[in-house]
N, C-alpha and C positions, 0 to 999 in steps of 0.2 A: 688552947690554940684557936686561932682565927680561921674561919672557913674561907678557903680560897676559891672554891667553885665545885660544880658537879660535872663529872665527865659526861660528855654527850657523844663523843666519837673517838675512835682510835684510828690513826693513820700510820700504816706501816708498823714497824716493830718498836719505834722509839718516840713517836709523837702522840700526844693526847690533846684533844680539844675540850675545854671545860667552860661552862657558862658561869659567869660570876654575878654576884649581887651588885647592882650599880652603886649602892651606898657603902660597900666595903671592898673596894678594889685593892687587891694585893699589889705590892711593889714588884717591879721587874727584877729578875735574877735572884729571887728568893726561893729557897728549897720548899718543897711541898711533900706531905706525907699522906698516906691513906688512913682509913678509919682505925686500923690497928697500929698506928704510929710508925709504920715502916716507911722510910724515905722512898719516894717515887722518882723525883727529878727536880728540875728547876723551871721556873716560868721564864720563857724567852721572848714572848711576844704578847701584846695586848691590842685587841682590835675590836671592831664592831661598833654599833651605835652606842650613844650615851645611855640609853635606857636598857639595852641588852648587851653588855660587853662580854667578850670571850677572851680566853687566854690560851696560849699554846704552851704545853709542858714538854720539855725534852727529857725523856726518861733515861734511867740508867739501864743496867743489864737485867734487872728483875721486874720489868714492866709487864710481863705476860700475865701476871695475876690481876692487873687492873682492868676492869671491864666498864662499859658505859653504865652510868647510874651510880658509880662510886663517888663519894664525897671526898674532896681533897682539902687538907688543912695546911695553912702556912706555918712553917717552923720559924718562930721569931728570931732565934739566935743566928740564923743563916744569912741575915741581911748583909750584903757586901758593904765594906767600908767605902765611904764616899772618897773620891779621888781629890786630893788637894790640888788646887789650881796653882800653876806656876806663873805668877804674875811677874813681869819684868818691867822695871821702870824705864820709861822713855828717857833717852838722853843721859842715862846714868854713866855709861861707859865712854861717852864722847868727851874729847878734850875741848876745852873752850878755845876758841880762836883768839890769837893775840890781837887781831884787828877788830876794832869796834864796828858794829853794824851801822850802816848808814841808810837813811831813808832816801832812796833815789826816786826822782820823778821819772815819769814815763819817757821823756826824751833823753834822760841821762843814762839809761840802761844800755844803750847800744854803743 
């Protein structure tokens, strides 16, 4: 498993702040596990400088066991599927006008 970061702070019952390696940034919304391979939560935010990025992990119910200093690992199978973009063709549903287009000069438009 790939290292997602090291927990530096715990905020409330469900949020963890972890410092990441700048060369190995984990993707957003990927699940993370602790050193014993127990799922901890999902990465929901990425912020900080380019040299020292941080991630916010939204934890599940069993996050009380995670303390600062714990190393988190990214679970590769949990990466969400990319959403397929729904492209719509321009003018595909429009009916063609029976009248041909004319190039009107500026004085003919009124």
